[in-house]
C-alpha positions in Angstrom: 16.2 -42.9 69.0 18.2 -43.8 65.9 15.7 -41.9 63.8 16.1 -38.8 66.0 19.9 -39.0 65.7 19.6 -39.4 62.0 17.2 -36.4 61.7 19.6 -34.2 63.8 22.5 -35.3 61.6 20.7 -34.5 58.4 19.6 -31.1 59.8 23.1 -30.3 60.9 24.5 -31.2 57.5 21.9 -29.0 55.7 22.7 -26.2 58.1 26.4 -26.6 57.5 25.8 -26.4 53.7 23.8 -23.2 54.0 26.5 -21.6 56.3 29.2 -22.7 53.8 27.3 -21.0 50.9 26.9 -17.9 53.0 30.6 -17.7 53.6 31.4 -17.8 49.9 32.1 -14.5 48.2 29.1 -13.3 46.4 29.8 -12.4 42.7 30.2 -8.7 42.2 27.7 -7.0 40.0 29.3 -5.3 37.0 29.9 -1.6 37.6 27.9 0.9 35.6 30.5 2.3 33.0 28.8 5.6 33.1 29.7 6.1 36.8 33.4 6.0 35.9 33.6 7.4 32.3 36.8 7.7 30.3 38.1 11.0 28.9 38.6 10.7 25.2 39.4 13.0 22.2 37.1 13.0 19.2 39.1 12.5 16.0 38.5 14.2 12.6 36.1 12.5 10.2 38.9 11.5 7.8 40.2 9.2 10.5 36.9 7.4 11.2 38.0 4.3 9.5 40.4 4.0 12.4 38.0 5.0 15.1 35.8 7.8 16.4 37.8 8.6 19.6 41.3 8.4 20.8 42.0 7.5 24.4 45.3 7.7 26.3 46.1 4.8 28.6 47.8 5.2 32.0 51.1 4.1 30.4 50.8 7.0 27.9 50.0 4.6 25.0 47.0 5.4 22.8 44.1 3.4 21.5 41.4 4.2 19.0 37.8 3.5 20.0 35.5 2.5 17.1 31.9 2.9 18.1 29.5 0.4 16.5 26.6 2.7 17.4 28.3 5.9 16.2 25.2 7.0 14.2 23.4 7.6 17.4 26.0 10.0 18.7 27.7 11.6 15.6 25.5 14.7 15.7 26.6 15.4 19.3 30.4 15.2 18.7 32.8 17.9 17.4 36.2 16.7 16.2 39.0 17.9 18.4 36.9 18.2 21.5 37.3 16.1 24.6 34.4 14.0 25.9 33.7 11.7 28.8 32.1 8.4 27.7 31.0 5.2 29.3 31.1 2.2 27.0 30.9 -1.6 26.7 33.6 -3.3 24.7 32.4 -5.6 21.9 34.2 -7.8 19.4 35.6 -6.1 16.3 34.5 -7.2 12.8 37.2 -7.7 10.2 35.9 -4.9 8.1 35.7 -2.3 10.9 38.5 0.2 11.3 41.8 0.4 9.5 42.9 -3.1 9.8 42.2 -6.7 10.8 41.2 -7.2 14.5 43.4 -5.1 16.8 46.5 -4.4 14.6 46.9 -4.4 10.9 47.5 -2.6 7.7 44.5 -1.2 5.8 44.2 -1.9 2.2 46.1 0.9 0.6 48.8 0.9 3.3 47.9 2.7 6.6 49.6 1.5 9.8 47.1 1.7 12.7 47.2 2.0 16.4 45.7 -0.6 18.7 41.9 -0.2 18.7 38.8 -1.3 20.6 35.3 -1.7 19.3 32.7 -0.4 21.6 29.1 0.4 22.2 28.7 3.9 23.6 26.4 3.9 26.7 26.7 7.6 27.7 28.5 10.6 26.4 29.0 14.2 27.5 31.4 16.9 26.5 34.3 17.6 28.8 34.0 21.4 29.0 37.5 22.0 30.2 39.0 19.8 27.5 41.9 20.8 25.3 41.7 21.4 21.6 43.5 19.1 19.2 46.9 19.4 17.6 47.4 18.8 13.9 50.9 17.6 13.0 52.5 19.0 9.8 49.3 20.2 8.2 49.6 21.1 4.4 48.2 24.6 4.9 50.5 25.6 7.9 52.0 28.6 6.1 48.6 30.0 5.1 47.2 30.2 8.7 47.4 33.1 11.1 48.1 32.5 14.8 45.5 33.8 17.2 47.6 33.4 20.3 48.2 36.6 22.3 50.0 35.1 25.3 50.9 31.8 26.9 51.6 30.5 30.4 53.5 27.5 29.1 53.2 23.7 29.1 51.7 21.5 31.8 51.9 17.8 31.2 50.6 17.3 27.6 48.8 20.6 27.5 50.0 23.9 26.0 48.1 26.7 27.8 47.4 29.9 25.8 45.2 33.0 25.6 43.7 33.5 22.1 41.9 36.5 20.6 39.3 36.1 17.9 36.3 37.7 16.2 32.9 35.9 16.4 29.4 35.9 17.8 30.2 34.2 21.1 33.3 33.1 23.1 31.7 29.6 23.3 31.8 29.2 19.6 35.6 29.2 19.4 36.9 26.1 17.5 40.6 26.1 17.6 43.4 23.7 16.4 47.1 23.9 17.2 49.0 23.7 13.9 52.4 22.1 14.6 55.2 21.9 12.0 58.5 20.2 12.6 61.4 22.4 11.7 63.8 20.6 9.4 67.1 21.6 11.0 69.9 19.7 12.6 70.0 20.5 16.3 70.5 18.7 19.6 66.8 18.9 20.3 63.9 18.7 17.8 62.0 21.9 17.2 58.3 22.4 16.4 56.8 25.7 15.3 53.1 25.9 16.4 50.2 28.3 15.7 46.8 28.6 17.5 44.4 28.6 14.5 40.7 29.6 14.6 38.9 27.0 12.5 35.6 29.1 12.5 37.0 31.9 10.3 33.7 32.2 8.3 31.7 33.6 11.2 30.5 37.2 10.2 29.9 38.6 13.7 32.4 41.4 14.5 32.6 41.1 18.2 36.1 40.5 19.6 36.8 38.0 22.4 39.8 36.7 24.4 39.7 33.2 25.9 42.0 31.0 27.9 42.4 27.6 26.1 44.7 24.6 26.1 45.9 22.3 23.3 46.6 18.6 23.6 50.3 18.1 22.5 50.2 14.3 22.6 49.8 14.2 18.8 53.4 15.4 18.5 54.6 12.6 20.8 52.5 10.1 18.8 54.1 11.4 15.6 57.3 9.6 16.5 55.5 6.4 17.0 53.8 6.6 13.6 57.2 7.2 12.0 58.6 4.2 13.9 61.4 6.3 15.5 62.5 6.5 19.1 60.9 9.6 20.6 63.3 12.1 22.2 63.2 12.9 25.9 61.9 16.3 25.0 61.3 18.7 22.2 61.2 22.5 21.8 57.8 24.1 21.2 57.9 27.5 19.6 54.4 29.2 19.8 53.9 32.1 17.4 52.5 35.1 19.2 52.1 38.1 16.9 55.3 38.1 14.8 57.5 36.5 17.5 58.0 33.0 18.9 57.8 32.1 22.6 59.7 28.9 23.4 58.9 26.1 25.8 60.2 22.6 26.5 57.8 19.7 26.1 59.0 16.6 27.9 57.6 13.2 26.9 
């Protein structure tokens, strides 16, 4: 009788342990980063000691992404274009990027943004992405604006229609040249031009195309200069020989 009671008690205890284990939350499997990719901007080659992509966080701060397996994807990426990437974050080495670990000053004196070191798992071009803005380029005065009209600014994007000669409308590679106007006024003023970077193409067909330009580089300029950004600035897009003005709010 005692043995039966003992057996039942042991069985009940084991059953209780199994039930308790079943009630515990099962650990979640890590989500595939490629199912929820991030939208990033590919940066110019001369900035690759900082990172290969620039990503904007939900709080509008920026971070550079330095890809340890960049050589596998470099041939697929065009600077100034937007891409969707899935990645796995990895530790940064001291000699990667512009500085030591997450923040720092590169030898020679460049102040860097926060950065992450990553391994790219998947990458595809974001076809509706905006072209890049170059702030205070040295050859601003030498460039011709290809903008023929504009519907204005939406968020961080300046929307415009451009006209250009080439072989295909899909070969368009534009940059927005932005130069700060050195005048004293209640609001900062930036003159901008839509510049076709593929000026060497010999095909003589003419195309028009609706494009957008990412203006966040102007906002980031104030961070680089360690100045408090204004609430908004005036953007003056050169169309033909005249400027069309818009307000860009940060």
